[in-house]
mmCIF file as Biopython writes it, N, C-alpha, C and O atoms, coordinates in Angstrom:
data_model
#
loop_
_atom_site.group_PDB
_atom_site.id
_atom_site.type_symbol
_atom_site.label_atom_id
_atom_site.label_alt_id
_atom_site.label_comp_id
_atom_site.label_asym_id
_atom_site.label_entity_id
_atom_site.label_seq_id
_atom_site.pdbx_PDB_ins_code
_atom_site.Cartn_x
_atom_site.Cartn_y
_atom_site.Cartn_z
_atom_site.occupancy
_atom_site.B_iso_or_equiv
_atom_site.auth_seq_id
_atom_site.auth_asym_id
_atom_site.pdbx_PDB_model_num
ATOM 1  N N  . MET A ? 1  ? 0.841  -1.211 -0.001 1.0 0.0 1  A 1 
ATOM 2  C CA . MET A ? 1  ? -0.007 0.012  0.010  1.0 0.0 1  A 1 
ATOM 3  C C  . MET A ? 1  ? 0.870  1.250  0.009  1.0 0.0 1  A 1 
ATOM 4  O O  . MET A ? 1  ? 2.024  1.222  0.437  1.0 0.0 1  A 1 
ATOM 5  N N  . SER A ? 2  ? 0.301  2.317  -0.475 1.0 0.0 2  A 1 
ATOM 6  C CA . SER A ? 2  ? 1.029  3.629  -0.553 1.0 0.0 2  A 1 
ATOM 7  C C  . SER A ? 2  ? 0.802  4.412  0.708  1.0 0.0 2  A 1 
ATOM 8  O O  . SER A ? 2  ? -0.320 4.840  0.979  1.0 0.0 2  A 1 
ATOM 9  N N  . ARG A ? 3  ? 1.847  4.609  1.489  1.0 0.0 3  A 1 
ATOM 10 C CA . ARG A ? 3  ? 1.678  5.397  2.702  1.0 0.0 3  A 1 
ATOM 11 C C  . ARG A ? 3  ? 1.364  6.866  2.346  1.0 0.0 3  A 1 
ATOM 12 O O  . ARG A ? 3  ? 0.579  7.527  3.025  1.0 0.0 3  A 1 
ATOM 13 N N  . GLY A ? 4  ? 1.984  7.347  1.285  1.0 0.0 4  A 1 
ATOM 14 C CA . GLY A ? 4  ? 1.807  8.724  0.918  1.0 0.0 4  A 1 
ATOM 15 C C  . GLY A ? 4  ? 0.369  9.101  0.654  1.0 0.0 4  A 1 
ATOM 16 O O  . GLY A ? 4  ? -0.071 10.180 1.052  1.0 0.0 4  A 1 
ATOM 17 N N  . ILE A ? 5  ? -0.356 8.250  0.004  1.0 0.0 5  A 1 
ATOM 18 C CA . ILE A ? 5  ? -1.757 8.516  -0.326 1.0 0.0 5  A 1 
ATOM 19 C C  . ILE A ? 5  ? -2.549 8.668  0.975  1.0 0.0 5  A 1 
ATOM 20 O O  . ILE A ? 5  ? -3.344 9.597  1.116  1.0 0.0 5  A 1 
ATOM 21 N N  . PHE A ? 6  ? -2.330 7.756  1.922  1.0 0.0 6  A 1 
ATOM 22 C CA . PHE A ? 6  ? -3.096 7.829  3.176  1.0 0.0 6  A 1 
ATOM 23 C C  . PHE A ? 6  ? -2.644 9.032  3.985  1.0 0.0 6  A 1 
ATOM 24 O O  . PHE A ? 6  ? -3.460 9.699  4.621  1.0 0.0 6  A 1 
ATOM 25 N N  . ASP A ? 7  ? -1.318 9.319  3.964  1.0 0.0 7  A 1 
ATOM 26 C CA . ASP A ? 7  ? -0.815 10.434 4.759  1.0 0.0 7  A 1 
ATOM 27 C C  . ASP A ? 7  ? -1.440 11.734 4.320  1.0 0.0 7  A 1 
ATOM 28 O O  . ASP A ? 7  ? -1.613 12.641 5.133  1.0 0.0 7  A 1 
ATOM 29 N N  . LEU A ? 8  ? -1.779 11.844 3.063  1.0 0.0 8  A 1 
ATOM 30 C CA . LEU A ? 8  ? -2.415 13.082 2.576  1.0 0.0 8  A 1 
ATOM 31 C C  . LEU A ? 8  ? -3.842 13.211 3.031  1.0 0.0 8  A 1 
ATOM 32 O O  . LEU A ? 8  ? -4.363 14.318 3.164  1.0 0.0 8  A 1 
ATOM 33 N N  . SER A ? 9  ? -4.481 12.081 3.271  1.0 0.0 9  A 1 
ATOM 34 C CA . SER A ? 9  ? -5.907 12.077 3.608  1.0 0.0 9  A 1 
ATOM 35 C C  . SER A ? 9  ? -6.164 12.140 5.107  1.0 0.0 9  A 1 
ATOM 36 O O  . SER A ? 9  ? -7.199 12.654 5.531  1.0 0.0 9  A 1 
ATOM 37 N N  . MET A ? 10 ? -5.228 11.619 5.928  1.0 0.0 10 A 1 
ATOM 38 C CA . MET A ? 10 ? -5.460 11.587 7.382  1.0 0.0 10 A 1 
ATOM 39 C C  . MET A ? 10 ? -4.180 11.772 8.137  1.0 0.0 10 A 1 
ATOM 40 O O  . MET A ? 10 ? -3.100 11.624 7.565  1.0 0.0 10 A 1 
ATOM 41 N N  . PRO A ? 11 ? -4.267 12.093 9.420  1.0 0.0 11 A 1 
ATOM 42 C CA . PRO A ? 11 ? -3.128 12.275 10.294 1.0 0.0 11 A 1 
ATOM 43 C C  . PRO A ? 11 ? -2.282 11.001 10.332 1.0 0.0 11 A 1 
ATOM 44 O O  . PRO A ? 11 ? -2.788 9.898  10.128 1.0 0.0 11 A 1 
ATOM 45 N N  . LYS A ? 12 ? -1.008 11.172 10.593 1.0 0.0 12 A 1 
ATOM 46 C CA . LYS A ? 12 ? -0.073 10.040 10.592 1.0 0.0 12 A 1 
ATOM 47 C C  . LYS A ? 12 ? -0.468 9.027  11.685 1.0 0.0 12 A 1 
ATOM 48 O O  . LYS A ? 12 ? -0.433 7.817  11.463 1.0 0.0 12 A 1 
ATOM 49 N N  . HIS A ? 13 ? -0.837 9.536  12.847 1.0 0.0 13 A 1 
ATOM 50 C CA . HIS A ? 13 ? -1.192 8.593  13.930 1.0 0.0 13 A 1 
ATOM 51 C C  . HIS A ? 13 ? -2.422 7.739  13.574 1.0 0.0 13 A 1 
ATOM 52 O O  . HIS A ? 13 ? -2.502 6.553  13.895 1.0 0.0 13 A 1 
ATOM 53 N N  . LEU A ? 14 ? -3.349 8.382  12.912 1.0 0.0 14 A 1 
ATOM 54 C CA . LEU A ? 14 ? -4.568 7.660  12.498 1.0 0.0 14 A 1 
ATOM 55 C C  . LEU A ? 14 ? -4.199 6.593  11.449 1.0 0.0 14 A 1 
ATOM 56 O O  . LEU A ? 14 ? -4.673 5.458  11.509 1.0 0.0 14 A 1 
ATOM 57 N N  . PHE A ? 15 ? -3.359 6.976  10.507 1.0 0.0 15 A 1 
ATOM 58 C CA . PHE A ? 15 ? -2.958 6.005  9.468  1.0 0.0 15 A 1 
ATOM 59 C C  . PHE A ? 15 ? -2.196 4.870  10.090 1.0 0.0 15 A 1 
ATOM 60 O O  . PHE A ? 15 ? -2.381 3.723  9.681  1.0 0.0 15 A 1 
ATOM 61 N N  . ASP A ? 16 ? -1.341 5.135  11.068 1.0 0.0 16 A 1 
ATOM 62 C CA . ASP A ? 16 ? -0.569 4.109  11.703 1.0 0.0 16 A 1 
ATOM 63 C C  . ASP A ? 16 ? -1.479 3.089  12.398 1.0 0.0 16 A 1 
ATOM 64 O O  . ASP A ? 16 ? -1.229 1.884  12.367 1.0 0.0 16 A 1 
ATOM 65 N N  . ALA A ? 17 ? -2.563 3.621  13.036 1.0 0.0 17 A 1 
ATOM 66 C CA . ALA A ? 17 ? -3.514 2.722  13.701 1.0 0.0 17 A 1 
ATOM 67 C C  . ALA A ? 17 ? -4.203 1.815  12.680 1.0 0.0 17 A 1 
ATOM 68 O O  . ALA A ? 17 ? -4.376 0.621  12.923 1.0 0.0 17 A 1 
ATOM 69 N N  . ILE A ? 18 ? -4.588 2.373  11.560 1.0 0.0 18 A 1 
ATOM 70 C CA . ILE A ? 18 ? -5.260 1.611  10.518 1.0 0.0 18 A 1 
ATOM 71 C C  . ILE A ? 18 ? -4.318 0.599  9.926  1.0 0.0 18 A 1 
ATOM 72 O O  . ILE A ? 18 ? -4.682 -0.559 9.718  1.0 0.0 18 A 1 
ATOM 73 N N  . PHE A ? 19 ? -3.097 1.036  9.652  1.0 0.0 19 A 1 
ATOM 74 C CA . PHE A ? 19 ? -2.085 0.157  9.005  1.0 0.0 19 A 1 
ATOM 75 C C  . PHE A ? 19 ? -1.793 -1.036 9.927  1.0 0.0 19 A 1 
ATOM 76 O O  . PHE A ? 19 ? -1.550 -2.136 9.433  1.0 0.0 19 A 1 
ATOM 77 N N  . LYS A ? 20 ? -1.810 -0.847 11.235 1.0 0.0 20 A 1 
ATOM 78 C CA . LYS A ? 20 ? -1.576 -1.918 12.159 1.0 0.0 20 A 1 
ATOM 79 C C  . LYS A ? 20 ? -2.715 -2.942 12.099 1.0 0.0 20 A 1 
ATOM 80 O O  . LYS A ? 20 ? -2.478 -4.145 12.200 1.0 0.0 20 A 1 
ATOM 81 N N  . GLU A ? 21 ? -3.914 -2.471 11.939 1.0 0.0 21 A 1 
ATOM 82 C CA . GLU A ? 21 ? -5.094 -3.378 11.920 1.0 0.0 21 A 1 
ATOM 83 C C  . GLU A ? 21 ? -5.124 -4.204 10.621 1.0 0.0 21 A 1 
ATOM 84 O O  . GLU A ? 21 ? -5.443 -5.393 10.649 1.0 0.0 21 A 1 
ATOM 85 N N  . ILE A ? 22 ? -4.793 -3.572 9.493  1.0 0.0 22 A 1 
ATOM 86 C CA . ILE A ? 22 ? -4.887 -4.252 8.225  1.0 0.0 22 A 1 
ATOM 87 C C  . ILE A ? 22 ? -3.687 -5.160 7.960  1.0 0.0 22 A 1 
ATOM 88 O O  . ILE A ? 22 ? -3.783 -6.101 7.173  1.0 0.0 22 A 1 
ATOM 89 N N  . SER A ? 23 ? -2.559 -4.882 8.612  1.0 0.0 23 A 1 
ATOM 90 C CA . SER A ? 23 ? -1.361 -5.651 8.385  1.0 0.0 23 A 1 
ATOM 91 C C  . SER A ? 23 ? -1.512 -7.046 8.978  1.0 0.0 23 A 1 
ATOM 92 O O  . SER A ? 23 ? -0.591 -7.858 8.888  1.0 0.0 23 A 1 
#
């Protein structure tokens, strides 16, 4: 997945939480 795309849409801490759940 592209971290950049998500980083543009939401805060980094929120992305990190989502990334942890989907990984």
